[in-house]
OpenMM code with the backbone's topology and positions (N, CA, C; nanometers):
from openmm import Vec3, app, unit

residues = "UNK UNK UNK UNK UNK UNK UNK UNK UNK UNK UNK UNK UNK UNK UNK UNK UNK UNK UNK UNK UNK UNK UNK UNK UNK UNK UNK UNK UNK UNK UNK UNK UNK UNK UNK UNK UNK UNK UNK UNK UNK UNK UNK UNK UNK UNK UNK UNK UNK UNK UNK UNK UNK UNK UNK UNK UNK UNK UNK UNK UNK UNK UNK UNK UNK UNK UNK UNK UNK UNK UNK UNK UNK UNK UNK UNK UNK UNK UNK UNK UNK UNK UNK UNK UNK UNK UNK UNK UNK UNK UNK UNK UNK UNK UNK UNK UNK UNK UNK UNK UNK UNK UNK UNK UNK UNK UNK UNK UNK UNK UNK UNK UNK UNK UNK UNK UNK UNK UNK UNK UNK UNK UNK UNK UNK UNK UNK UNK UNK UNK UNK UNK UNK UNK UNK UNK UNK UNK UNK UNK UNK UNK UNK UNK UNK UNK UNK UNK UNK UNK UNK UNK UNK UNK UNK UNK UNK UNK UNK UNK UNK UNK UNK UNK UNK UNK UNK UNK UNK UNK UNK UNK UNK UNK UNK UNK UNK UNK UNK".split()
positions = [
    Vec3(-6.3287, -1.9290, 25.9920),
    Vec3(-6.3260, -2.0071, 26.1386),
    Vec3(-6.4817, -2.0660, 26.0173),
    Vec3(-6.5732, -1.9794, 25.9607),
    Vec3(-6.6719, -2.0435, 25.9160),
    Vec3(-6.6989, -2.1157, 25.8527),
    Vec3(-6.5944, -2.1198, 25.7801),
    Vec3(-6.5187, -2.2472, 25.6549),
    Vec3(-6.5237, -2.3588, 25.7208),
    Vec3(-6.4136, -2.3759, 25.8227),
    Vec3(-6.3972, -2.4849, 25.9395),
    Vec3(-6.4930, -2.5487, 25.9690),
    Vec3(-6.5860, -2.4756, 26.0213),
    Vec3(-6.6854, -2.5460, 26.0946),
    Vec3(-6.8080, -2.5487, 26.0431),
    Vec3(-6.8359, -2.5538, 25.8797),
    Vec3(-6.8828, -2.6008, 25.8312),
    Vec3(-6.8351, -2.7098, 25.7751),
    Vec3(-6.7143, -2.7158, 25.7274),
    Vec3(-6.6510, -2.8784, 25.7214),
    Vec3(-6.6583, -2.9629, 25.8108),
    Vec3(-6.6293, -2.9179, 25.9157),
    Vec3(-6.6551, -3.0444, 26.0400),
    Vec3(-6.7749, -3.0800, 26.0539),
    Vec3(-6.8894, -2.9772, 26.0511),
    Vec3(-7.0507, -3.0369, 26.0430),
    Vec3(-7.0391, -3.0747, 25.9347),
    Vec3(-6.9880, -3.0981, 25.8199),
    Vec3(-7.0579, -3.1354, 25.6804),
    Vec3(-6.9665, -3.2840, 25.6725),
    Vec3(-6.8785, -3.3478, 25.7651),
    Vec3(-6.8127, -3.4386, 25.7902),
    Vec3(-6.8919, -3.5426, 25.8880),
    Vec3(-6.9348, -3.4569, 25.9719),
    Vec3(-7.0095, -3.5658, 26.0741),
    Vec3(-7.1762, -3.5820, 25.9851),
    Vec3(-7.2389, -3.5069, 25.9165),
    Vec3(-7.3738, -3.5522, 25.8416),
    Vec3(-7.3259, -3.6104, 25.7772),
    Vec3(-7.2568, -3.6179, 25.7114),
    Vec3(-7.2104, -3.7353, 25.5958),
    Vec3(-7.1732, -3.9012, 25.6891),
    Vec3(-7.1505, -3.8706, 25.7550),
    Vec3(-7.1303, -3.9993, 25.8660),
    Vec3(-7.2827, -4.0517, 25.9117),
    Vec3(-7.3160, -3.9930, 25.9590),
    Vec3(-7.4693, -4.0406, 25.9566),
    Vec3(-7.5325, -4.0746, 25.8686),
    Vec3(-7.5433, -4.0342, 25.7568),
    Vec3(-7.6339, -4.0506, 25.6515),
    Vec3(-7.5864, -4.1154, 25.5181),
    Vec3(-7.4484, -4.0948, 25.4969),
    Vec3(-7.3482, -4.0978, 25.4116),
    Vec3(-7.3911, -4.2966, 25.3592),
    Vec3(-7.3836, -4.3002, 25.2267),
    Vec3(-7.3599, -4.4387, 25.1099),
    Vec3(-7.3091, -4.4039, 25.0070),
    Vec3(-7.3318, -4.5214, 24.9661),
    Vec3(-7.2788, -4.4776, 24.8311),
    Vec3(-7.3427, -4.3330, 24.7622),
    Vec3(-7.2635, -4.3056, 24.6928),
    Vec3(-7.3385, -4.1736, 24.5850),
    Vec3(-7.3881, -4.1716, 24.4354),
    Vec3(-7.4773, -4.0636, 24.3871),
    Vec3(-7.5375, -4.0424, 24.2696),
    Vec3(-7.4903, -3.9843, 24.2405),
    Vec3(-7.4368, -3.9617, 24.0938),
    Vec3(-7.3880, -3.9222, 24.0183),
    Vec3(-7.4446, -3.7973, 24.0494),
    Vec3(-7.4210, -3.6686, 24.0530),
    Vec3(-7.5394, -3.5771, 24.0479),
    Vec3(-7.4651, -3.4709, 23.9975),
    Vec3(-7.3861, -3.4804, 23.8855),
    Vec3(-7.2759, -3.4211, 23.8122),
    Vec3(-7.3521, -3.3963, 23.6842),
    Vec3(-7.4888, -3.4621, 23.6012),
    Vec3(-7.5639, -3.4485, 23.5533),
    Vec3(-7.7139, -3.4623, 23.5836),
    Vec3(-7.8084, -3.3603, 23.5007),
    Vec3(-7.9265, -3.3528, 23.5966),
    Vec3(-7.9833, -3.4186, 23.6270),
    Vec3(-8.0901, -3.4046, 23.7231),
    Vec3(-8.1430, -3.4948, 23.8021),
    Vec3(-8.2638, -3.4793, 23.8157),
    Vec3(-8.3596, -3.5774, 23.7442),
    Vec3(-8.4894, -3.5987, 23.7266),
    Vec3(-8.5621, -3.5970, 23.8787),
    Vec3(-8.6577, -3.4786, 23.8504),
    Vec3(-8.7364, -3.5035, 23.9693),
    Vec3(-8.8545, -3.5537, 23.9504),
    Vec3(-8.9478, -3.6337, 24.0651),
    Vec3(-9.0745, -3.6425, 24.0100),
    Vec3(-9.1687, -3.6168, 24.0983),
    Vec3(-9.2977, -3.6158, 24.0024),
    Vec3(-9.3780, -3.5145, 24.0833),
    Vec3(-9.5217, -3.5452, 24.0350),
    Vec3(-9.6020, -3.5835, 24.1206),
    Vec3(-9.7383, -3.6042, 23.9972),
    Vec3(-9.7672, -3.5079, 23.9427),
    Vec3(-9.7312, -3.4004, 24.0185),
    Vec3(-9.8083, -3.2210, 23.9217),
    Vec3(-9.7476, -3.1836, 23.7655),
    Vec3(-9.6122, -3.2957, 23.7687),
    Vec3(-9.5767, -3.2812, 23.6384),
    Vec3(-9.6068, -3.3990, 23.5291),
    Vec3(-9.6998, -3.5107, 23.6153),
    Vec3(-9.7082, -3.5915, 23.5025),
    Vec3(-9.6240, -3.7043, 23.4791),
    Vec3(-9.4858, -3.6979, 23.5470),
    Vec3(-9.4275, -3.8069, 23.5258),
    Vec3(-9.4164, -3.9111, 23.5806),
    Vec3(-9.5383, -4.0082, 23.6621),
    Vec3(-9.5657, -4.0935, 23.7038),
    Vec3(-9.6886, -4.1613, 23.5899),
    Vec3(-9.7179, -4.1601, 23.4579),
    Vec3(-9.7638, -4.1545, 23.4004),
    Vec3(-9.7307, -4.3240, 23.3685),
    Vec3(-9.6054, -4.3284, 23.3248),
    Vec3(-9.5703, -4.4526, 23.2366),
    Vec3(-9.5079, -4.5709, 23.3892),
    Vec3(-9.5938, -4.5410, 23.5046),
    Vec3(-9.5488, -4.6347, 23.6245),
    Vec3(-9.7478, -4.6533, 23.6530),
    Vec3(-9.7602, -4.8425, 23.6043),
    Vec3(-9.8734, -4.7995, 23.6469),
    Vec3(-9.8693, -4.9141, 23.7911),
    Vec3(-9.7675, -4.8307, 23.9176),
    Vec3(-9.7858, -4.8992, 24.0521),
    Vec3(-9.8118, -4.7810, 24.1509),
    Vec3(-9.8223, -4.6585, 24.0433),
    Vec3(-9.8151, -4.4967, 24.1148),
    Vec3(-9.9227, -4.5187, 24.1796),
    Vec3(-9.9672, -4.4923, 24.3254),
    Vec3(-10.0822, -4.4613, 24.3429),
    Vec3(-10.0956, -4.4098, 24.4815),
    Vec3(-10.1678, -4.2767, 24.5143),
    Vec3(-10.1962, -4.2179, 24.6157),
    Vec3(-10.2792, -4.2637, 24.7265),
    Vec3(-10.3431, -4.3541, 24.6628),
    Vec3(-10.5133, -4.4159, 24.7651),
    Vec3(-10.4847, -4.5743, 24.7629),
    Vec3(-10.4102, -4.6048, 24.6757),
    Vec3(-10.3601, -4.7980, 24.6862),
    Vec3(-10.3316, -4.8484, 24.7626),
    Vec3(-10.3372, -4.8923, 24.8883),
    Vec3(-10.2223, -4.9177, 24.9974),
    Vec3(-10.1828, -5.0831, 24.9898),
    Vec3(-10.2288, -5.1156, 24.8698),
    Vec3(-10.2131, -5.2891, 24.8553),
    Vec3(-10.0963, -5.3385, 24.8223),
    Vec3(-9.9469, -5.3511, 24.9128),
    Vec3(-9.8304, -5.4343, 24.9441),
    Vec3(-9.8014, -5.4443, 24.7926),
    Vec3(-9.6411, -5.4020, 24.7139),
    Vec3(-9.6614, -5.4388, 24.5751),
    Vec3(-9.5045, -5.5575, 24.6342),
    Vec3(-9.5301, -5.5984, 24.4707),
    Vec3(-9.4080, -5.7340, 24.4861),
    Vec3(-9.3704, -5.7156, 24.3214),
    Vec3(-9.2812, -5.6205, 24.2893),
    Vec3(-9.2377, -5.6111, 24.1535),
    Vec3(-9.0702, -5.6341, 24.1803),
    Vec3(-9.0549, -5.6861, 24.0710),
    Vec3(-8.9357, -5.7148, 24.0711),
    Vec3(-8.7987, -5.5636, 24.0695),
    Vec3(-8.7099, -5.5499, 24.0819),
    Vec3(-8.6238, -5.4941, 24.0299),
    Vec3(-8.5991, -5.4821, 23.9442),
    Vec3(-8.5576, -5.5626, 23.8016),
    Vec3(-8.5922, -5.5375, 23.6807),
    Vec3(-8.7328, -5.4763, 23.6317),
    Vec3(-8.8484, -5.5118, 23.6665),
    Vec3(-8.9797, -5.3988, 23.6274),
    Vec3(-8.8811, -5.2934, 23.6688),
    Vec3(-8.9002, -5.2739, 23.8224),
    Vec3(-8.8531, -5.1235, 23.8493),
    Vec3(-8.7766, -5.0538, 23.7462),
    Vec3(-8.6576, -5.1214, 23.7034),
    Vec3(-8.5368, -5.0422, 23.6358),
    Vec3(-8.6181, -4.9913, 23.5262),
    Vec3(-8.7169, -5.0467, 23.4424),
    Vec3(-8.7468, -4.9932, 23.2927),
    Vec3(-8.8560, -4.8912, 23.3273),
    Vec3(-8.9226, -4.8631, 23.4701),
    Vec3(-9.0026, -4.7637, 23.4678),
    Vec3(-8.9105, -4.6390, 23.5402),
    Vec3(-8.8503, -4.6597, 23.6046),
    Vec3(-8.8049, -4.5279, 23.7282),
    Vec3(-8.6554, -4.4941, 23.6564),
    Vec3(-8.7073, -4.3600, 23.6871),
    Vec3(-8.5863, -4.2553, 23.6639),
    Vec3(-8.4309, -4.3505, 23.7118),
    Vec3(-8.3219, -4.2893, 23.6265),
    Vec3(-8.1676, -4.3850, 23.6905),
    Vec3(-8.1258, -4.3255, 23.8416),
    Vec3(-8.2001, -4.2199, 23.8422),
    Vec3(-8.2033, -4.1242, 23.9961),
    Vec3(-8.2840, -4.1858, 24.0873),
    Vec3(-8.3914, -4.2320, 24.0996),
    Vec3(-8.4715, -4.2594, 24.1385),
    Vec3(-8.4379, -4.3803, 24.1466),
    Vec3(-8.3971, -4.4331, 24.0679),
    Vec3(-8.3971, -4.6136, 24.0742),
    Vec3(-8.2672, -4.6496, 24.2367),
    Vec3(-8.1936, -4.5639, 24.1609),
    Vec3(-8.0399, -4.5920, 24.2367),
    Vec3(-8.0558, -4.6064, 24.3752),
    Vec3(-8.1296, -4.4737, 24.4067),
    Vec3(-8.1963, -4.4822, 24.5266),
    Vec3(-8.2569, -4.5243, 24.6186),
    Vec3(-8.3442, -4.5507, 24.5337),
    Vec3(-8.4732, -4.6161, 24.5694),
    Vec3(-8.4623, -4.7578, 24.6335),
    Vec3(-8.3897, -4.8598, 24.5044),
    Vec3(-8.3574, -4.9269, 24.5305),
    Vec3(-8.2084, -5.0135, 24.5137),
    Vec3(-8.1770, -4.9322, 24.4668),
    Vec3(-8.0374, -4.9896, 24.5329),
    Vec3(-7.9639, -4.9101, 24.6668),
    Vec3(-8.0510, -4.8738, 24.7576),
    Vec3(-8.0099, -4.8181, 24.8537),
    Vec3(-7.8964, -4.6841, 24.8691),
    Vec3(-7.8379, -4.6221, 24.7650),
    Vec3(-7.7901, -4.5102, 24.7677),
    Vec3(-7.8815, -4.4376, 24.7863),
    Vec3(-7.7309, -4.2589, 24.8289),
    Vec3(-7.8037, -4.1931, 24.8635),
    Vec3(-7.7133, -4.0581, 24.7945),
    Vec3(-7.8248, -3.9114, 24.8056),
    Vec3(-7.7910, -3.8529, 24.7414),
    Vec3(-7.6859, -3.7463, 24.7732),
    Vec3(-7.6365, -3.6493, 24.7674),
    Vec3(-7.5095, -3.5604, 24.8113),
    Vec3(-7.6048, -3.4972, 24.8890),
    Vec3(-7.4921, -3.4831, 25.0141),
    Vec3(-7.5987, -3.3629, 25.1018),
    Vec3(-7.5934, -3.2169, 25.0764),
    Vec3(-7.6715, -3.1909, 25.0998),
    Vec3(-7.7198, -2.9910, 25.0301),
    Vec3(-7.7576, -3.0114, 24.9158),
    Vec3(-7.8015, -3.1220, 24.8319),
    Vec3(-7.8274, -3.1073, 24.7119),
    Vec3(-7.9955, -3.1403, 24.7029),
    Vec3(-8.0187, -3.2244, 24.7859),
    Vec3(-8.1921, -3.2677, 24.7524),
    Vec3(-8.2705, -3.0783, 24.7700),
    Vec3(-8.3748, -3.1294, 24.6852),
    Vec3(-8.4592, -3.0357, 24.6531),
    Vec3(-8.5424, -3.0066, 24.7199),
    Vec3(-8.5861, -3.0612, 24.8640),
    Vec3(-8.6490, -3.0697, 24.9955),
    Vec3(-8.5738, -3.0349, 25.0579),
    Vec3(-8.4297, -3.0074, 25.0546),
    Vec3(-8.3703, -3.0123, 25.1711),
    Vec3(-8.3588, -2.8341, 25.2533),
    Vec3(-8.4146, -2.7397, 25.1675),
    Vec3(-8.4154, -2.6080, 25.1771),
    Vec3(-8.5620, -2.5822, 25.1878),
    Vec3(-8.6942, -2.6428, 25.1832),
    Vec3(-8.7954, -2.6415, 25.1583),
    Vec3(-8.8870, -2.6453, 25.2215),
    Vec3(-9.0175, -2.5717, 25.2440),
    Vec3(-9.1101, -2.5225, 25.3973),
    Vec3(-9.2346, -2.5001, 25.3243),
    Vec3(-9.2791, -2.5384, 25.2295),
    Vec3(-9.4000, -2.5625, 25.1758),
    Vec3(-9.4832, -2.6459, 25.2462),
    Vec3(-9.6213, -2.6208, 25.2730),
    Vec3(-9.6927, -2.6512, 25.3644),
    Vec3(-9.7791, -2.8233, 25.2516),
    Vec3(-9.8212, -2.9552, 25.3023),
    Vec3(-9.8517, -3.0326, 25.2218),
    Vec3(-9.8342, -3.1849, 25.3146),
    Vec3(-9.8205, -3.2435, 25.2279),
    Vec3(-9.7993, -3.4142, 25.2240),
    Vec3(-9.6521, -3.4863, 25.1207),
    Vec3(-9.5993, -3.5095, 25.2194),
    Vec3(-9.4959, -3.6354, 25.1046),
    Vec3(-9.5335, -3.7911, 25.1203),
    Vec3(-9.5031, -3.8540, 24.9988),
    Vec3(-9.5288, -3.9460, 24.9320),
    Vec3(-9.4207, -4.0163, 24.8709),
    Vec3(-9.4306, -4.1573, 24.8524),
    Vec3(-9.2898, -4.2319, 24.7780),
    Vec3(-9.3019, -4.1804, 24.6530),
    Vec3(-9.1892, -4.1510, 24.6284),
    Vec3(-9.1727, -4.0820, 24.4732),
    Vec3(-9.1526, -4.2678, 24.3725),
    Vec3(-9.1490, -4.3873, 24.4449),
    Vec3(-9.1615, -4.5044, 24.3312),
    Vec3(-9.3194, -4.5458, 24.3626),
    Vec3(-9.3993, -4.5106, 24.4528),
    Vec3(-9.4931, -4.5932, 24.4317),
    Vec3(-9.6422, -4.5156, 24.4930),
    Vec3(-9.5905, -4.3761, 24.5661),
    Vec3(-9.7060, -4.2698, 24.5661),
    Vec3(-9.7839, -4.3346, 24.7335),
    Vec3(-9.6914, -4.3953, 24.8071),
    Vec3(-9.7986, -4.4162, 24.9451),
    Vec3(-9.7120, -4.2840, 25.0519),
    Vec3(-9.8459, -4.2732, 25.1080),
    Vec3(-9.8058, -4.1256, 25.1985),
    Vec3(-9.7086, -4.2038, 25.3375),
    Vec3(-9.6100, -4.0960, 25.3151),
    Vec3(-9.5007, -4.0540, 25.4162),
    Vec3(-9.4738, -3.9786, 25.5427),
    Vec3(-9.4913, -3.8755, 25.5366),
    Vec3(-9.4625, -3.7594, 25.6406),
    Vec3(-9.5188, -3.6537, 25.6037),
    Vec3(-9.6003, -3.5794, 25.6248),
    Vec3(-9.6584, -3.4487, 25.6854),
    Vec3(-9.5357, -3.3315, 25.6751),
    Vec3(-9.5628, -3.2412, 25.6049),
    Vec3(-9.4432, -3.1067, 25.6132),
    Vec3(-9.4959, -3.0638, 25.8103),
    Vec3(-9.5622, -3.0616, 25.8863),
    Vec3(-9.5776, -3.0130, 26.0328),
    Vec3(-9.4942, -3.1123, 26.0807),
    Vec3(-9.4178, -3.2143, 26.0213),
    Vec3(-9.3478, -3.2863, 26.1006),
    Vec3(-9.1634, -3.2375, 26.0269),
    Vec3(-9.1475, -3.1546, 25.9137),
    Vec3(-9.0081, -3.1745, 25.8914),
    Vec3(-8.9301, -3.0532, 25.9683),
    Vec3(-8.7912, -3.0485, 25.9859),
    Vec3(-8.7637, -2.9727, 26.0444),
    Vec3(-8.6466, -2.9544, 26.0045),
    Vec3(-8.5809, -2.8440, 26.0092),
    Vec3(-8.4698, -2.7734, 25.9728),
    Vec3(-8.2816, -2.8361, 26.0489),
    Vec3(-8.2514, -2.9775, 26.0054),
    Vec3(-8.1802, -3.0405, 26.1194),
    Vec3(-7.9948, -2.9381, 26.0481),
    Vec3(-7.9843, -2.9323, 25.9689),
    Vec3(-7.8511, -2.8815, 25.9513),
    Vec3(-7.7648, -2.9673, 25.8556),
    Vec3(-7.8048, -3.1262, 25.8392),
    Vec3(-7.7624, -3.2663, 25.7927),
    Vec3(-7.7652, -3.2661, 25.6954),
    Vec3(-7.8194, -3.2153, 25.5981),
    Vec3(-7.7597, -3.1623, 25.4638),
    Vec3(-7.9116, -3.2537, 25.3639),
    Vec3(-7.9785, -3.3563, 25.4407),
    Vec3(-8.1010, -3.4275, 25.4270),
    Vec3(-8.2189, -3.3519, 25.4409),
    Vec3(-8.3809, -3.3626, 25.4013),
    Vec3(-8.4384, -3.3166, 25.4538),
    Vec3(-8.4660, -3.4709, 25.5827),
    Vec3(-8.4927, -3.3527, 25.7027),
    Vec3(-8.5732, -3.4300, 25.7924),
    Vec3(-8.6792, -3.4193, 25.8187),
    Vec3(-8.7540, -3.5260, 25.9327),
    Vec3(-8.9041, -3.5195, 25.9450),
    Vec3(-8.8197, -3.5928, 26.1237),
    Vec3(-8.9197, -3.5259, 26.2034),
    Vec3(-8.9485, -3.5690, 26.3468),
    Vec3(-9.0320, -3.6823, 26.3551),
    Vec3(-9.1258, -3.7395, 26.2415),
    Vec3(-9.2055, -3.7845, 26.2360),
    Vec3(-9.2577, -3.8536, 26.1465),
    Vec3(-9.2868, -3.9985, 26.1252),
    Vec3(-9.3102, -4.0476, 25.9990),
    Vec3(-9.4710, -4.1053, 26.0028),
    Vec3(-9.5632, -4.1407, 25.8774),
    Vec3(-9.6904, -4.1982, 25.8414),
    Vec3(-9.6583, -4.3534, 25.9549),
    Vec3(-9.7091, -4.3884, 26.0546),
    Vec3(-9.6749, -4.5377, 26.0607),
    Vec3(-9.7347, -4.6308, 25.9968),
    Vec3(-9.8306, -4.6185, 25.9275),
    Vec3(-9.8920, -4.6475, 25.7928),
    Vec3(-9.7956, -4.6714, 25.6940),
    Vec3(-9.6872, -4.6189, 25.6983),
    Vec3(-9.6153, -4.5558, 25.5529),
    Vec3(-9.4842, -4.6040, 25.5526),
    Vec3(-9.4568, -4.6247, 25.6867),
    Vec3(-9.2789, -4.6703, 25.6513),
    Vec3(-9.2940, -4.8150, 25.7004),
    Vec3(-9.1684, -4.8762, 25.7255),
    Vec3(-9.1048, -5.0101, 25.7863),
    Vec3(-8.9764, -4.9534, 25.8171),
    Vec3(-8.8845, -5.0318, 25.8966),
    Vec3(-8.7598, -5.0040, 25.9018),
    Vec3(-8.7116, -5.1839, 25.9130),
    Vec3(-8.5221, -5.1156, 25.8639),
    Vec3(-8.4608, -5.2790, 25.8638),
    Vec3(-8.3516, -5.2367, 25.9324),
    Vec3(-8.2645, -5.3099, 26.0062),
    Vec3(-8.1092, -5.3027, 26.0561),
    Vec3(-8.0339, -5.2722, 25.9658),
    Vec3(-7.9414, -5.1500, 25.9364),
    Vec3(-7.8421, -5.1394, 25.8159),
    Vec3(-7.7266, -5.1338, 25.8928),
    Vec3(-7.6163, -5.2542, 25.8871),
    Vec3(-7.4682, -5.2659, 25.9045),
    Vec3(-7.3610, -5.1909, 25.7860),
    Vec3(-7.4285, -5.1583, 25.6975),
    Vec3(-7.3474, -5.1269, 25.5846),
    Vec3(-7.2409, -5.0330, 25.5998),
    Vec3(-7.1449, -5.0183, 25.5603),
    Vec3(-7.0558, -4.9406, 25.5925),
    Vec3(-7.0055, -4.8733, 25.6895),
    Vec3(-6.9704, -5.0446, 25.7799),
    Vec3(-6.8953, -4.9829, 25.9059),
    Vec3(-6.9849, -4.9298, 26.0326),
    Vec3(-7.1499, -4.9081, 25.9811),
    Vec3(-7.2154, -4.8458, 26.0798),
    Vec3(-7.2981, -4.9496, 26.0882),
    Vec3(-7.3895, -4.9005, 26.2836),
    Vec3(-7.4727, -4.9688, 26.2635),
    Vec3(-7.5953, -4.8162, 26.2795),
    Vec3(-7.7161, -4.8621, 26.1551),
    Vec3(-7.8284, -4.7660, 26.1414),
    Vec3(-7.9312, -4.8154, 26.1342),
    Vec3(-8.0981, -4.7550, 26.1152),
    Vec3(-8.1410, -4.8634, 26.0927),
    Vec3(-8.2063, -4.7280, 25.9674),
    Vec3(-8.2232, -4.8259, 25.8526),
    Vec3(-8.2771, -4.8320, 25.7277),
    Vec3(-8.4179, -4.7637, 25.7200),
    Vec3(-8.4747, -4.6935, 25.6775),
    Vec3(-8.6097, -4.6314, 25.6384),
    Vec3(-8.6873, -4.6997, 25.4880),
    Vec3(-8.7841, -4.7602, 25.4984),
    Vec3(-8.8586, -4.8417, 25.3496),
    Vec3(-8.9598, -4.7741, 25.3579),
    Vec3(-9.0284, -4.7710, 25.2409),
    Vec3(-9.1299, -4.7359, 25.2110),
    Vec3(-9.2341, -4.9276, 25.2531),
    Vec3(-9.3091, -4.9045, 25.3622),
    Vec3(-9.3833, -5.0136, 25.3354),
    Vec3(-9.5038, -5.0784, 25.2335),
    Vec3(-9.4754, -4.9778, 25.1465),
    Vec3(-9.5755, -5.0756, 25.0167),
    Vec3(-9.4770, -5.1113, 24.9324),
    Vec3(-9.3729, -5.0478, 24.9104),
    Vec3(-9.2921, -5.0882, 24.7539),
    Vec3(-9.1588, -5.1448, 24.8456),
    Vec3(-9.0667, -5.1213, 24.9844),
    Vec3(-8.9746, -5.1318, 25.0041),
    Vec3(-8.8260, -5.0421, 24.9412),
    Vec3(-8.8860, -4.9447, 24.9205),
    Vec3(-8.8151, -4.8748, 24.8803),
    Vec3(-8.7214, -4.7759, 24.9766),
    Vec3(-8.5788, -4.7713, 24.9544),
    Vec3(-8.4978, -4.7065, 25.0023),
    Vec3(-8.5838, -4.5419, 25.0233),
    Vec3(-8.5799, -4.5112, 25.1762),
    Vec3(-8.6048, -4.3805, 25.1918),
    Vec3(-8.4779, -4.3090, 25.2268),
    Vec3(-8.4132, -4.3519, 25.3825),
    Vec3(-8.3087, -4.3160, 25.3960),
    Vec3(-8.3133, -4.3946, 25.5383),
    Vec3(-8.2502, -4.3037, 25.6736),
    Vec3(-8.2168, -4.3828, 25.8111),
    Vec3(-8.3110, -4.2793, 25.8698),
    Vec3(-8.2833, -4.3841, 26.0261),
    Vec3(-8.3494, -4.2899, 26.1075),
    Vec3(-8.2720, -4.2493, 26.2316),
    Vec3(-8.2014, -4.1511, 26.2954),
    Vec3(-8.2050, -4.1876, 26.4185),
    Vec3(-8.2336, -4.0933, 26.5371),
    Vec3(-8.1451, -4.1245, 26.6379),
    Vec3(-8.2259, -4.0793, 26.7794),
    Vec3(-8.1753, -3.9960, 26.8678),
    Vec3(-8.1447, -3.8945, 26.7441),
    Vec3(-8.0771, -3.7362, 26.7891),
    Vec3(-8.1939, -3.6324, 26.7137),
    Vec3(-8.3430, -3.6553, 26.7054),
    Vec3(-8.3409, -3.5208, 26.6155),
    Vec3(-8.4514, -3.4447, 26.7990),
    Vec3(-8.5343, -3.3902, 26.7734),
    Vec3(-8.6192, -3.2584, 26.8398),
    Vec3(-8.7443, -3.3311, 26.8939),
    Vec3(-8.8097, -3.2491, 27.0150),
    Vec3(-8.9387, -3.3034, 27.0535),
    Vec3(-9.0466, -3.2560, 27.0089),
    Vec3(-9.1101, -3.3460, 26.9695),
    Vec3(-9.1694, -3.4552, 27.0616),
    Vec3(-9.1248, -3.5995, 27.0564),
    Vec3(-9.0409, -3.6537, 26.9441),
    Vec3(-8.9866, -3.7713, 26.9258),
    Vec3(-8.8548, -3.8458, 26.9712),
    Vec3(-8.7975, -3.7054, 26.9597),
    Vec3(-8.6561, -3.7470, 26.9759),
    Vec3(-8.5753, -3.7834, 26.8423),
    Vec3(-8.6455, -3.8034, 26.7386),
    Vec3(-8.5936, -3.9012, 26.6205),
    Vec3(-8.6141, -3.8233, 26.5241),
    Vec3(-8.4838, -3.8810, 26.4313),
    Vec3(-8.4892, -3.7358, 26.3227),
    Vec3(-8.4805, -3.8889, 26.1888),
    Vec3(-8.5396, -3.7879, 26.0862),
    Vec3(-8.6134, -3.9037, 26.0002),
    Vec3(-8.5026, -3.8690, 25.8477),
    Vec3(-8.3302, -3.8851, 25.8261),
    Vec3(-8.2806, -3.8543, 25.7647),
    Vec3(-8.3069, -3.8973, 25.6282),
    Vec3(-8.3854, -3.8164, 25.5410),
    Vec3(-8.3971, -3.8811, 25.3763),
    Vec3(-8.3950, -3.8458, 25.2590),
    Vec3(-8.4034, -3.9179, 25.1596),
    Vec3(-8.3535, -3.8658, 24.9865),
    Vec3(-8.4274, -3.8003, 24.9403),
    Vec3(-8.4098, -3.6461, 24.9128),
    Vec3(-8.5405, -3.5693, 24.8248),
    Vec3(-8.5608, -3.6602, 24.6858),
    Vec3(-8.4906, -3.7417, 24.6467),
    Vec3(-8.5359, -3.7956, 24.5185),
    Vec3(-8.6131, -3.9388, 24.5196),
    Vec3(-8.6418, -3.9609, 24.6658),
    Vec3(-8.7394, -4.0891, 24.7042),
    Vec3(-8.8291, -3.9950, 24.7383),
    Vec3(-8.8720, -3.8671, 24.7196),
    Vec3(-8.9961, -3.8307, 24.7831),
    Vec3(-9.0458, -3.7693, 24.6945),
    Vec3(-9.2048, -3.7364, 24.6629),
    Vec3(-9.3022, -3.6762, 24.6270),
    Vec3(-9.3511, -3.5569, 24.7014),
    Vec3(-9.3877, -3.4594, 24.6723),
    Vec3(-9.4542, -3.3551, 24.7512),
    Vec3(-9.6038, -3.3026, 24.7261),
    Vec3(-9.6873, -3.2897, 24.7468),
    Vec3(-9.8194, -3.2705, 24.7129),
    Vec3(-9.8987, -3.1386, 24.8043),
    Vec3(-9.8319, -3.0259, 24.7546),
    Vec3(-9.8774, -2.9440, 24.8432),
    Vec3(-10.0239, -2.8714, 24.8896),
    Vec3(-10.0802, -2.8620, 24.9962),
    Vec3(-10.2304, -2.8230, 25.0565),
    Vec3(-10.2388, -2.7323, 24.9235),
    Vec3(-10.4254, -2.7781, 24.9017),
    Vec3(-10.4641, -2.6916, 24.8428),
    Vec3(-10.5391, -2.5328, 24.8964),
    Vec3(-10.4991, -2.4499, 24.8565),
    Vec3(-10.5597, -2.3184, 24.9491),
    Vec3(-10.7024, -2.2614, 24.9222),
] * unit.nanometer
topology = app.Topology()
chain = topology.addChain("A")
for resn in residues:
    res = topology.addResidue(resn, chain)
    for name in ("N", "CA", "C"):
        topology.addAtom(name, app.Element.getBySymbol(name[0]), res)
């Protein structure tokens, strides 16, 4: 019975967030400031808020293939596979492409949809776009600085906002609070 319920929940969560999938059979490169993988990205900054106008051809040269596929081509990672899905550290979430601030960990919650979920975003960090792909009507969430795809937002979240930002871990960087 538990397996049946799990399969039903997985199906519905994939209907809410699913798009084209990235091949996760290959090792996934997760980028964080702590491991210095942004050294070859001249656009990555956690302080510069200047709007970027960088071509996808340029991003493709700079970003890891998994990051490029999700952030620039609006793919998505498989549910329950992302680094930040079952993650509860205290700190800040940033765009993995450009370093723009997106979320505070205090707005993260366990939605059980298979992707990291937040009930509130940094209003200066994200923008929204109507998404009618895959026979669904959704609202896509993009980084305000670099226009990278982060995920989608739905109106089935917890109080106080009632929203659920369903994000791809690959599109996020995390910085722990200093102790």
